[in-house]
N, CA, C and O atoms as a CHARMM CRD file, in Angstrom:
* protein
*
  336
    1    1 MET  N      8.82200-119.13000 -52.13300 PROA 1      0.00000
    2    1 MET  CA     7.56600-119.83100 -52.00400 PROA 1      0.00000
    3    1 MET  C      7.61200-120.64200 -50.70100 PROA 1      0.00000
    4    1 MET  O      8.57900-121.35800 -50.44000 PROA 1      0.00000
    5    2 ASN  N      6.56000-120.51900 -49.89600 PROA 2      0.00000
    6    2 ASN  CA     6.51500-121.31500 -48.67700 PROA 2      0.00000
    7    2 ASN  C      5.87900-122.67600 -48.97500 PROA 2      0.00000
    8    2 ASN  O      5.40100-122.91800 -50.08300 PROA 2      0.00000
    9    3 ARG  N      5.87800-123.55200 -47.98200 PROA 3      0.00000
   10    3 ARG  CA     5.37700-124.91300 -48.20300 PROA 3      0.00000
   11    3 ARG  C      3.90200-124.93200 -48.58200 PROA 3      0.00000
   12    3 ARG  O      3.50800-125.69100 -49.46800 PROA 3      0.00000
   13    4 ARG  N      3.09500-124.13100 -47.94500 PROA 4      0.00000
   14    4 ARG  CA     1.65100-124.10400 -48.24800 PROA 4      0.00000
   15    4 ARG  C      1.43000-123.72600 -49.70900 PROA 4      0.00000
   16    4 ARG  O      0.62000-124.34500 -50.39900 PROA 4      0.00000
   17    5 GLU  N      2.14700-122.71600 -50.17800 PROA 5      0.00000
   18    5 GLU  CA     2.03800-122.30800 -51.57600 PROA 5      0.00000
   19    5 GLU  C      2.50400-123.42600 -52.51500 PROA 5      0.00000
   20    5 GLU  O      1.90900-123.65500 -53.56800 PROA 5      0.00000
   21    6 ALA  N      3.57000-124.11000 -52.11800 PROA 6      0.00000
   22    6 ALA  CA     4.08700-125.21300 -52.93000 PROA 6      0.00000
   23    6 ALA  C      3.06900-126.34800 -53.01600 PROA 6      0.00000
   24    6 ALA  O      2.84200-126.89900 -54.09300 PROA 6      0.00000
   25    7 TYR  N      2.45600-126.69900 -51.88400 PROA 7      0.00000
   26    7 TYR  CA     1.45600-127.77700 -51.89100 PROA 7      0.00000
   27    7 TYR  C      0.26200-127.38200 -52.76000 PROA 7      0.00000
   28    7 TYR  O     -0.25600-128.20500 -53.51500 PROA 7      0.00000
   29    8 ASP  N     -0.17200-126.13500 -52.65600 PROA 8      0.00000
   30    8 ASP  CA    -1.29100-125.66200 -53.48000 PROA 8      0.00000
   31    8 ASP  C     -0.94200-125.73100 -54.97000 PROA 8      0.00000
   32    8 ASP  O     -1.76500-126.14500 -55.78700 PROA 8      0.00000
   33    9 LEU  N      0.27300-125.32600 -55.31400 PROA 9      0.00000
   34    9 LEU  CA     0.71700-125.36600 -56.70400 PROA 9      0.00000
   35    9 LEU  C      0.76100-126.80600 -57.21700 PROA 9      0.00000
   36    9 LEU  O      0.30200-127.08800 -58.32300 PROA 9      0.00000
   37   10 ILE  N      1.31100-127.70900 -56.41600 PROA 10     0.00000
   38   10 ILE  CA     1.40300-129.12100 -56.79700 PROA 10     0.00000
   39   10 ILE  C      0.01200-129.71600 -56.97400 PROA 10     0.00000
   40   10 ILE  O     -0.26000-130.39000 -57.96800 PROA 10     0.00000
   41   11 ASN  N     -0.85800-129.46700 -56.01500 PROA 11     0.00000
   42   11 ASN  CA    -2.21000-130.02300 -56.11000 PROA 11     0.00000
   43   11 ASN  C     -2.95700-129.46100 -57.31000 PROA 11     0.00000
   44   11 ASN  O     -3.75600-130.16500 -57.92700 PROA 11     0.00000
   45   12 GLY  N     -2.70800-128.21000 -57.64300 PROA 12     0.00000
   46   12 GLY  CA    -3.30300-127.62700 -58.83500 PROA 12     0.00000
   47   12 GLY  C     -2.83100-128.33400 -60.09600 PROA 12     0.00000
   48   12 GLY  O     -3.61500-128.55600 -61.01800 PROA 12     0.00000
   49   13 MET  N     -1.53700-128.69300 -60.13700 PROA 13     0.00000
   50   13 MET  CA    -0.99600-129.41700 -61.28800 PROA 13     0.00000
   51   13 MET  C     -1.60400-130.81200 -61.40100 PROA 13     0.00000
   52   13 MET  O     -1.79400-131.32500 -62.50400 PROA 13     0.00000
   53   14 LEU  N     -1.90500-131.42100 -60.26000 PROA 14     0.00000
   54   14 LEU  CA    -2.40900-132.79500 -60.25900 PROA 14     0.00000
   55   14 LEU  C     -3.92500-132.88400 -60.43700 PROA 14     0.00000
   56   14 LEU  O     -4.46900-133.98000 -60.57000 PROA 14     0.00000
   57   15 GLU  N     -4.60700-131.74100 -60.43900 PROA 15     0.00000
   58   15 GLU  CA    -6.07300-131.75000 -60.58200 PROA 15     0.00000
   59   15 GLU  C     -6.54200-132.44000 -61.85100 PROA 15     0.00000
   60   15 GLU  O     -7.56200-133.13000 -61.83900 PROA 15     0.00000
   61   16 ASP  N     -5.82200-132.26600 -62.93500 PROA 16     0.00000
   62   16 ASP  CA    -6.23100-132.82400 -64.22200 PROA 16     0.00000
   63   16 ASP  C     -5.75900-134.26100 -64.43100 PROA 16     0.00000
   64   16 ASP  O     -5.93400-134.81600 -65.51600 PROA 16     0.00000
   65   17 THR  N     -5.16900-134.86300 -63.41400 PROA 17     0.00000
   66   17 THR  CA    -4.69300-136.24300 -63.51700 PROA 17     0.00000
   67   17 THR  C     -5.57500-137.13600 -62.64800 PROA 17     0.00000
   68   17 THR  O     -6.49800-136.66800 -61.98100 PROA 17     0.00000
   69   18 ASP  N     -5.26800-138.42400 -62.67400 PROA 18     0.00000
   70   18 ASP  CA    -6.00500-139.34800 -61.82100 PROA 18     0.00000
   71   18 ASP  C     -5.23500-139.68900 -60.54000 PROA 18     0.00000
   72   18 ASP  O     -5.50600-140.70400 -59.89900 PROA 18     0.00000
   73   19 TYR  N     -4.26500-138.82800 -60.17000 PROA 19     0.00000
   74   19 TYR  CA    -3.50800-139.08000 -58.94500 PROA 19     0.00000
   75   19 TYR  C     -4.45600-138.95200 -57.75500 PROA 19     0.00000
   76   19 TYR  O     -5.10900-137.92100 -57.59400 PROA 19     0.00000
   77   20 PRO  N     -4.54000-140.00200 -56.91100 PROA 20     0.00000
   78   20 PRO  CA    -5.60300-140.06600 -55.90500 PROA 20     0.00000
   79   20 PRO  C     -5.34500-139.34500 -54.58600 PROA 20     0.00000
   80   20 PRO  O     -6.21700-139.35000 -53.71800 PROA 20     0.00000
   81   21 ILE  N     -4.19900-138.73500 -54.40700 PROA 21     0.00000
   82   21 ILE  CA    -3.84000-138.16500 -53.10600 PROA 21     0.00000
   83   21 ILE  C     -3.65700-136.65800 -53.22200 PROA 21     0.00000
   84   21 ILE  O     -3.10800-136.16400 -54.20700 PROA 21     0.00000
   85   22 THR  N     -4.11800-135.93700 -52.21500 PROA 22     0.00000
   86   22 THR  CA    -3.85600-134.50600 -52.11000 PROA 22     0.00000
   87   22 THR  C     -2.55400-134.34500 -51.34100 PROA 22     0.00000
   88   22 THR  O     -2.40700-134.88900 -50.24600 PROA 22     0.00000
   89   23 ILE  N     -1.62100-133.61200 -51.89800 PROA 23     0.00000
   90   23 ILE  CA    -0.30700-133.40800 -51.28800 PROA 23     0.00000
   91   23 ILE  C     -0.44100-132.40800 -50.13800 PROA 23     0.00000
   92   23 ILE  O     -0.92200-131.29000 -50.31900 PROA 23     0.00000
   93   24 ARG  N     -0.00200-132.83800 -48.94900 PROA 24     0.00000
   94   24 ARG  CA    -0.06800-131.97600 -47.77200 PROA 24     0.00000
   95   24 ARG  C      1.23300-131.95200 -46.97500 PROA 24     0.00000
   96   24 ARG  O      1.31700-131.29800 -45.93500 PROA 24     0.00000
   97   25 SER  N      2.25700-132.67200 -47.46700 PROA 25     0.00000
   98   25 SER  CA     3.51500-132.72700 -46.71500 PROA 25     0.00000
   99   25 SER  C      4.67200-133.06400 -47.64700 PROA 25     0.00000
  100   25 SER  O      4.47800-133.52700 -48.77100 PROA 25     0.00000
  101   26 ILE  N      5.86900-132.82000 -47.15300 PROA 26     0.00000
  102   26 ILE  CA     7.08300-133.18700 -47.89000 PROA 26     0.00000
  103   26 ILE  C      7.10200-134.69500 -48.12000 PROA 26     0.00000
  104   26 ILE  O      7.48600-135.15100 -49.19700 PROA 26     0.00000
  105   27 ALA  N      6.69300-135.46800 -47.12100 PROA 27     0.00000
  106   27 ALA  CA     6.68900-136.93000 -47.24500 PROA 27     0.00000
  107   27 ALA  C      5.78700-137.37700 -48.39200 PROA 27     0.00000
  108   27 ALA  O      6.12400-138.32100 -49.10600 PROA 27     0.00000
  109   28 GLU  N      4.64700-136.71500 -48.57800 PROA 28     0.00000
  110   28 GLU  CA     3.75400-137.07700 -49.67700 PROA 28     0.00000
  111   28 GLU  C      4.35100-136.70200 -51.03000 PROA 28     0.00000
  112   28 GLU  O      4.11500-137.39100 -52.02300 PROA 28     0.00000
  113   29 ILE  N      5.12000-135.61700 -51.07800 PROA 29     0.00000
  114   29 ILE  CA     5.83300-135.28000 -52.32500 PROA 29     0.00000
  115   29 ILE  C      6.87000-136.36000 -52.60400 PROA 29     0.00000
  116   29 ILE  O      6.99700-136.81900 -53.73900 PROA 29     0.00000
  117   30 GLU  N      7.61800-136.77100 -51.57100 PROA 30     0.00000
  118   30 GLU  CA     8.61900-137.81600 -51.74600 PROA 30     0.00000
  119   30 GLU  C      7.97700-139.11300 -52.21900 PROA 30     0.00000
  120   30 GLU  O      8.51200-139.78400 -53.10200 PROA 30     0.00000
  121   31 ASP  N      6.83100-139.47200 -51.63800 PROA 31     0.00000
  122   31 ASP  CA     6.12300-140.67700 -52.07700 PROA 31     0.00000
  123   31 ASP  C      5.75500-140.58500 -53.55100 PROA 31     0.00000
  124   31 ASP  O      5.91700-141.55100 -54.29800 PROA 31     0.00000
  125   32 PHE  N      5.26200-139.42700 -53.96900 PROA 32     0.00000
  126   32 PHE  CA     4.90700-139.20900 -55.37200 PROA 32     0.00000
  127   32 PHE  C      6.13000-139.39700 -56.26200 PROA 32     0.00000
  128   32 PHE  O      6.05400-140.08600 -57.27900 PROA 32     0.00000
  129   33 LEU  N      7.25100-138.79400 -55.89300 PROA 33     0.00000
  130   33 LEU  CA     8.45500-138.85000 -56.72300 PROA 33     0.00000
  131   33 LEU  C      9.08500-140.24100 -56.73700 PROA 33     0.00000
  132   33 LEU  O      9.69900-140.62900 -57.73100 PROA 33     0.00000
  133   34 LEU  N      8.94100-140.98900 -55.65400 PROA 34     0.00000
  134   34 LEU  CA     9.53900-142.32100 -55.58100 PROA 34     0.00000
  135   34 LEU  C      8.66200-143.39500 -56.20500 PROA 34     0.00000
  136   34 LEU  O      9.14700-144.49200 -56.48300 PROA 34     0.00000
  137   35 ASP  N      7.39400-143.11300 -56.43200 PROA 35     0.00000
  138   35 ASP  CA     6.47600-144.07100 -57.03100 PROA 35     0.00000
  139   35 ASP  C      6.67300-144.07600 -58.54100 PROA 35     0.00000
  140   35 ASP  O      6.38400-143.08300 -59.20800 PROA 35     0.00000
  141   36 ASP  N      7.16000-145.18200 -59.08000 PROA 36     0.00000
  142   36 ASP  CA     7.43100-145.26300 -60.51600 PROA 36     0.00000
  143   36 ASP  C      6.19400-144.98000 -61.36500 PROA 36     0.00000
  144   36 ASP  O      6.31000-144.46600 -62.47700 PROA 36     0.00000
  145   37 SER  N      5.01900-145.31200 -60.85100 PROA 37     0.00000
  146   37 SER  CA     3.80900-145.06800 -61.63800 PROA 37     0.00000
  147   37 SER  C      3.51400-143.57500 -61.78700 PROA 37     0.00000
  148   37 SER  O      2.76200-143.18700 -62.68100 PROA 37     0.00000
  149   38 SER  N      4.09100-142.73700 -60.93200 PROA 38     0.00000
  150   38 SER  CA     3.89400-141.28600 -61.03800 PROA 38     0.00000
  151   38 SER  C      4.57500-140.70700 -62.26800 PROA 38     0.00000
  152   38 SER  O      4.22600-139.61600 -62.72000 PROA 38     0.00000
  153   39 ARG  N      5.53400-141.42300 -62.80300 PROA 39     0.00000
  154   39 ARG  CA     6.25800-140.92100 -63.97900 PROA 39     0.00000
  155   39 ARG  C      5.36100-140.80000 -65.20900 PROA 39     0.00000
  156   39 ARG  O      5.72800-140.15200 -66.18900 PROA 39     0.00000
  157   40 ARG  N      4.18000-141.42800 -65.15500 PROA 40     0.00000
  158   40 ARG  CA     3.25400-141.29600 -66.29300 PROA 40     0.00000
  159   40 ARG  C      2.73400-139.87300 -66.42000 PROA 40     0.00000
  160   40 ARG  O      2.24900-139.47600 -67.48000 PROA 40     0.00000
  161   41 PHE  N      2.83300-139.11100 -65.34800 PROA 41     0.00000
  162   41 PHE  CA     2.47800-137.68200 -65.36200 PROA 41     0.00000
  163   41 PHE  C      3.74700-136.89500 -65.66300 PROA 41     0.00000
  164   41 PHE  O      4.19400-136.11000 -64.82600 PROA 41     0.00000
  165   42 SER  N      4.32800-137.08700 -66.82800 PROA 42     0.00000
  166   42 SER  CA     5.67900-136.59600 -67.11300 PROA 42     0.00000
  167   42 SER  C      5.84400-135.09600 -66.89700 PROA 42     0.00000
  168   42 SER  O      6.81900-134.68000 -66.27100 PROA 42     0.00000
  169   43 ASP  N      4.93800-134.28100 -67.38700 PROA 43     0.00000
  170   43 ASP  CA     5.07900-132.83200 -67.21300 PROA 43     0.00000
  171   43 ASP  C      4.96800-132.44200 -65.74700 PROA 43     0.00000
  172   43 ASP  O      5.77300-131.65600 -65.24600 PROA 43     0.00000
  173   44 GLN  N      3.98100-132.98600 -65.06700 PROA 44     0.00000
  174   44 GLN  CA     3.78400-132.66700 -63.65900 PROA 44     0.00000
  175   44 GLN  C      4.93300-133.22900 -62.81300 PROA 44     0.00000
  176   44 GLN  O      5.39100-132.57700 -61.87500 PROA 44     0.00000
  177   45 TYR  N      5.39400-134.43200 -63.14400 PROA 45     0.00000
  178   45 TYR  CA     6.46100-135.08300 -62.38700 PROA 45     0.00000
  179   45 TYR  C      7.71300-134.20300 -62.36300 PROA 45     0.00000
  180   45 TYR  O      8.30800-133.98200 -61.30800 PROA 45     0.00000
  181   46 ALA  N      8.09700-133.71300 -63.51700 PROA 46     0.00000
  182   46 ALA  CA     9.29100-132.87700 -63.60400 PROA 46     0.00000
  183   46 ALA  C      9.12800-131.59300 -62.79600 PROA 46     0.00000
  184   46 ALA  O     10.02900-131.20800 -62.05100 PROA 46     0.00000
  185   47 ALA  N      7.99300-130.93700 -62.93800 PROA 47     0.00000
  186   47 ALA  CA     7.75300-129.68000 -62.22200 PROA 47     0.00000
  187   47 ALA  C      7.69300-129.91900 -60.71400 PROA 47     0.00000
  188   47 ALA  O      8.23100-129.12700 -59.94100 PROA 47     0.00000
  189   48 ILE  N      7.04800-130.99500 -60.29300 PROA 48     0.00000
  190   48 ILE  CA     6.95100-131.29800 -58.86200 PROA 48     0.00000
  191   48 ILE  C      8.32600-131.64200 -58.30400 PROA 48     0.00000
  192   48 ILE  O      8.64400-131.28600 -57.17000 PROA 48     0.00000
  193   49 GLY  N      9.13200-132.32400 -59.08700 PROA 49     0.00000
  194   49 GLY  CA    10.50100-132.62700 -58.65300 PROA 49     0.00000
  195   49 GLY  C     11.31500-131.36700 -58.42700 PROA 49     0.00000
  196   49 GLY  O     12.08800-131.28500 -57.47200 PROA 49     0.00000
  197   50 ARG  N     11.14500-130.39300 -59.29500 PROA 50     0.00000
  198   50 ARG  CA    11.86500-129.12100 -59.12600 PROA 50     0.00000
  199   50 ARG  C     11.36500-128.36900 -57.89400 PROA 50     0.00000
  200   50 ARG  O     12.16200-127.79900 -57.14800 PROA 50     0.00000
  201   51 ILE  N     10.06500-128.36700 -57.68200 PROA 51     0.00000
  202   51 ILE  CA     9.51100-127.70600 -56.49000 PROA 51     0.00000
  203   51 ILE  C     10.04700-128.39300 -55.23800 PROA 51     0.00000
  204   51 ILE  O     10.42600-127.72200 -54.27800 PROA 51     0.00000
  205   52 TYR  N     10.08000-129.71100 -55.24100 PROA 52     0.00000
  206   52 TYR  CA    10.60900-130.46400 -54.10300 PROA 52     0.00000
  207   52 TYR  C     12.06000-130.08200 -53.83700 PROA 52     0.00000
  208   52 TYR  O     12.42600-129.80600 -52.69400 PROA 52     0.00000
  209   53 ASP  N     12.88700-130.06300 -54.87700 PROA 53     0.00000
  210   53 ASP  CA    14.28900-129.68600 -54.70500 PROA 53     0.00000
  211   53 ASP  C     14.41900-128.28600 -54.10300 PROA 53     0.00000
  212   53 ASP  O     15.25800-128.05400 -53.23200 PROA 53     0.00000
  213   54 ASP  N     13.58700-127.36100 -54.57000 PROA 54     0.00000
  214   54 ASP  CA    13.62800-126.00700 -54.02600 PROA 54     0.00000
  215   54 ASP  C     13.20000-125.98000 -52.56200 PROA 54     0.00000
  216   54 ASP  O     13.76600-125.23500 -51.76200 PROA 54     0.00000
  217   55 LEU  N     12.20800-126.78500 -52.21200 PROA 55     0.00000
  218   55 LEU  CA    11.73500-126.81900 -50.82500 PROA 55     0.00000
  219   55 LEU  C     12.77900-127.37400 -49.86300 PROA 55     0.00000
  220   55 LEU  O     12.88500-126.92400 -48.72200 PROA 55     0.00000
  221   56 ILE  N     13.54300-128.34900 -50.32900 PROA 56     0.00000
  222   56 ILE  CA    14.55700-128.92400 -49.44400 PROA 56     0.00000
  223   56 ILE  C     15.92500-128.27400 -49.64100 PROA 56     0.00000
  224   56 ILE  O     16.94100-128.77800 -49.16200 PROA 56     0.00000
  225   57 ASP  N     15.93400-127.15000 -50.35300 PROA 57     0.00000
  226   57 ASP  CA    17.16700-126.37900 -50.58600 PROA 57     0.00000
  227   57 ASP  C     18.26600-127.21300 -51.21600 PROA 57     0.00000
  228   57 ASP  O     19.41400-127.18300 -50.77300 PROA 57     0.00000
  229   58 ASN  N     17.90700-127.96300 -52.25900 PROA 58     0.00000
  230   58 ASN  CA    18.87800-128.78400 -52.96300 PROA 58     0.00000
  231   58 ASN  C     18.73300-128.60000 -54.47000 PROA 58     0.00000
  232   58 ASN  O     18.51500-129.57600 -55.18800 PROA 58     0.00000
  233   59 PRO  N     18.85100-127.36600 -54.96200 PROA 59     0.00000
  234   59 PRO  CA    18.63700-127.13700 -56.39400 PROA 59     0.00000
  235   59 PRO  C     19.89600-127.26900 -57.25100 PROA 59     0.00000
  236   59 PRO  O     19.96300-126.67400 -58.32700 PROA 59     0.00000
  237   60 ASP  N     20.89600-128.03500 -56.80200 PROA 60     0.00000
  238   60 ASP  CA    22.16600-128.09000 -57.51400 PROA 60     0.00000
  239   60 ASP  C     22.12900-128.93100 -58.78400 PROA 60     0.00000
  240   60 ASP  O     22.80200-128.60300 -59.76200 PROA 60     0.00000
  241   61 ILE  N     21.35700-130.00300 -58.77900 PROA 61     0.00000
  242   61 ILE  CA    21.36500-130.92400 -59.91200 PROA 61     0.00000
  243   61 ILE  C     19.96200-131.02800 -60.47400 PROA 61     0.00000
  244   61 ILE  O     19.00000-131.21700 -59.73000 PROA 61     0.00000
  245   62 ASP  N     19.84400-130.90500 -61.78200 PROA 62     0.00000
  246   62 ASP  CA    18.55200-131.05400 -62.44000 PROA 62     0.00000
  247   62 ASP  C     18.38400-132.51600 -62.83600 PROA 62     0.00000
  248   62 ASP  O     18.98900-132.97600 -63.80400 PROA 62     0.00000
  249   63 ARG  N     17.55600-133.24900 -62.08300 PROA 63     0.00000
  250   63 ARG  CA    17.33700-134.66200 -62.34600 PROA 63     0.00000
  251   63 ARG  C     16.14200-134.89500 -63.25000 PROA 63     0.00000
  252   63 ARG  O     15.79000-136.04500 -63.51300 PROA 63     0.00000
  253   64 TYR  N     15.52400-133.86000 -63.72000 PROA 64     0.00000
  254   64 TYR  CA    14.25900-133.96800 -64.43000 PROA 64     0.00000
  255   64 TYR  C     14.42700-133.52200 -65.87300 PROA 64     0.00000
  256   64 TYR  O     15.37500-132.80500 -66.19300 PROA 64     0.00000
  257   65 PRO  N     13.51700-133.93800 -66.74500 PROA 65     0.00000
  258   65 PRO  CA    13.63800-133.60900 -68.17500 PROA 65     0.00000
  259   65 PRO  C     13.64600-132.11000 -68.45000 PROA 65     0.00000
  260   65 PRO  O     13.28400-131.29900 -67.59900 PROA 65     0.00000
  261   66 GLU  N     14.06600-131.77000 -69.65200 PROA 66     0.00000
  262   66 GLU  CA    14.09100-130.38000 -70.10100 PROA 66     0.00000
  263   66 GLU  C     12.72900-129.74100 -69.93700 PROA 66     0.00000
  264   66 GLU  O     11.75600-130.48900 -69.85300 PROA 66     0.00000
  265   67 PRO  N     12.57300-128.48700 -69.88500 PROA 67     0.00000
  266   67 PRO  CA    13.61900-127.47900 -69.97900 PROA 67     0.00000
  267   67 PRO  C     14.23900-127.20400 -68.61700 PROA 67     0.00000
  268   67 PRO  O     13.52700-127.16200 -67.61400 PROA 67     0.00000
  269   68 PRO  N     15.54500-127.01900 -68.56500 PROA 68     0.00000
  270   68 PRO  CA    16.19500-126.72000 -67.30600 PROA 68     0.00000
  271   68 PRO  C     15.78400-125.34000 -66.80200 PROA 68     0.00000
  272   68 PRO  O     15.42500-124.46100 -67.58500 PROA 68     0.00000
  273   69 ILE  N     15.84200-125.16600 -65.50700 PROA 69     0.00000
  274   69 ILE  CA    15.47100-123.87000 -64.92200 PROA 69     0.00000
  275   69 ILE  C     16.62800-123.30500 -64.12000 PROA 69     0.00000
  276   69 ILE  O     16.47500-122.93300 -62.95700 PROA 69     0.00000
  277   70 GLY  N     17.79300-123.24500 -64.76200 PROA 70     0.00000
  278   70 GLY  CA    18.94800-122.64000 -64.11800 PROA 70     0.00000
  279   70 GLY  C     19.73300-123.58300 -63.22800 PROA 70     0.00000
  280   70 GLY  O     20.52600-123.12700 -62.40400 PROA 70     0.00000
  281   71 LYS  N     19.53500-124.87300 -63.37000 PROA 71     0.00000
  282   71 LYS  CA    20.26800-125.84600 -62.57400 PROA 71     0.00000
  283   71 LYS  C     21.28700-126.53100 -63.46500 PROA 71     0.00000
  284   71 LYS  O     21.09800-126.64200 -64.67600 PROA 71     0.00000
  285   72 GLN  N     22.36300-126.98600 -62.85500 PROA 72     0.00000
  286   72 GLN  CA    23.35300-127.72600 -63.61700 PROA 72     0.00000
  287   72 GLN  C     22.79000-129.09800 -63.93300 PROA 72     0.00000
  288   72 GLN  O     22.12600-129.71600 -63.10100 PROA 72     0.00000
  289   73 GLU  N     23.05900-129.56800 -65.13500 PROA 73     0.00000
  290   73 GLU  CA    22.61900-130.90400 -65.48400 PROA 73     0.00000
  291   73 GLU  C     23.56200-131.91100 -64.85200 PROA 73     0.00000
  292   73 GLU  O     24.77000-131.69400 -64.76100 PROA 73     0.00000
  293   74 GLU  N     22.97500-133.02100 -64.41700 PROA 74     0.00000
  294   74 GLU  CA    23.75700-134.08900 -63.82100 PROA 74     0.00000
  295   74 GLU  C     24.65800-134.69400 -64.88500 PROA 74     0.00000
  296   74 GLU  O     24.21600-134.95000 -66.00600 PROA 74     0.00000
  297   75 GLU  N     25.91100-134.92100 -64.54100 PROA 75     0.00000
  298   75 GLU  CA    26.85600-135.45200 -65.50500 PROA 75     0.00000
  299   75 GLU  C     27.05600-136.94000 -65.24800 PROA 75     0.00000
  300   75 GLU  O     27.34000-137.35600 -64.12500 PROA 75     0.00000
  301   76 HSD  N     26.90500-137.73200 -66.30000 PROA 76     0.00000
  302   76 HSD  CA    27.08700-139.17400 -66.20200 PROA 76     0.00000
  303   76 HSD  C     28.30800-139.55900 -67.01300 PROA 76     0.00000
  304   76 HSD  O     28.44200-139.18400 -68.17800 PROA 76     0.00000
  305   77 ARG  N     29.18600-140.30400 -66.39100 PROA 77     0.00000
  306   77 ARG  CA    30.36700-140.78500 -67.09900 PROA 77     0.00000
  307   77 ARG  C     30.46100-142.28800 -66.91700 PROA 77     0.00000
  308   77 ARG  O     30.35300-142.79300 -65.80000 PROA 77     0.00000
  309   78 SER  N     30.65800-142.98200 -67.98600 PROA 78     0.00000
  310   78 SER  CA    30.84500-144.41600 -67.88600 PROA 78     0.00000
  311   78 SER  C     32.33000-144.71500 -67.73800 PROA 78     0.00000
  312   78 SER  O     33.17600-143.85900 -67.99800 PROA 78     0.00000
  313   79 ALA  N     32.63100-145.91600 -67.32500 PROA 79     0.00000
  314   79 ALA  CA    34.03300-146.33000 -67.20600 PROA 79     0.00000
  315   79 ALA  C     34.71600-146.26600 -68.56700 PROA 79     0.00000
  316   79 ALA  O     35.90200-145.95400 -68.66700 PROA 79     0.00000
  317   80 PHE  N     33.95400-146.56500 -69.60700 PROA 80     0.00000
  318   80 PHE  CA    34.50300-146.51600 -70.95800 PROA 80     0.00000
  319   80 PHE  C     34.95300-145.10600 -71.31500 PROA 80     0.00000
  320   80 PHE  O     36.06100-144.92700 -71.82100 PROA 80     0.00000
  321   81 ASN  N     34.13200-144.11700 -71.06600 PROA 81     0.00000
  322   81 ASN  CA    34.44500-142.73500 -71.39800 PROA 81     0.00000
  323   81 ASN  C     35.56700-142.18400 -70.53500 PROA 81     0.00000
  324   81 ASN  O     36.29900-141.29600 -70.97300 PROA 81     0.00000
  325   82 ALA  N     35.71600-142.68400 -69.33200 PROA 82     0.00000
  326   82 ALA  CA    36.74300-142.17900 -68.41200 PROA 82     0.00000
  327   82 ALA  C     38.14100-142.52200 -68.91400 PROA 82     0.00000
  328   82 ALA  O     39.10800-141.84400 -68.56400 PROA 82     0.00000
  329   83 ASN  N     38.25700-143.55900 -69.72500 PROA 83     0.00000
  330   83 ASN  CA    39.57000-143.97400 -70.21500 PROA 83     0.00000
  331   83 ASN  C     40.01800-143.20600 -71.45500 PROA 83     0.00000
  332   83 ASN  O     41.14600-143.38700 -71.91300 PROA 83     0.00000
  333   84 PHE  N     39.16100-142.35800 -72.00400 PROA 84     0.00000
  334   84 PHE  CA    39.51600-141.64100 -73.23100 PROA 84     0.00000
  335   84 PHE  C     39.63500-140.18200 -73.01000 PROA 84     0.00000
  336   84 PHE  O     39.92900-139.43800 -73.94600 PROA 84     0.00000
């Protein structure tokens, strides 16, 4: 998928929301993902995050809610668990 197709797909997902901006660049995707209020669009947020990762060629870690799409889940270990 090229960037134009990705932007069209993202904007299509956001049509049914009240998100006020049309996505036209990687920077606007980053702004969307970094804005905590965007998390209210939970289904769209996760899908847009995956598209962003694919666009920047960083699909190694799935930082978004289920269902996974072939990415490794990020592993979290606390100091407590590391001792056992």
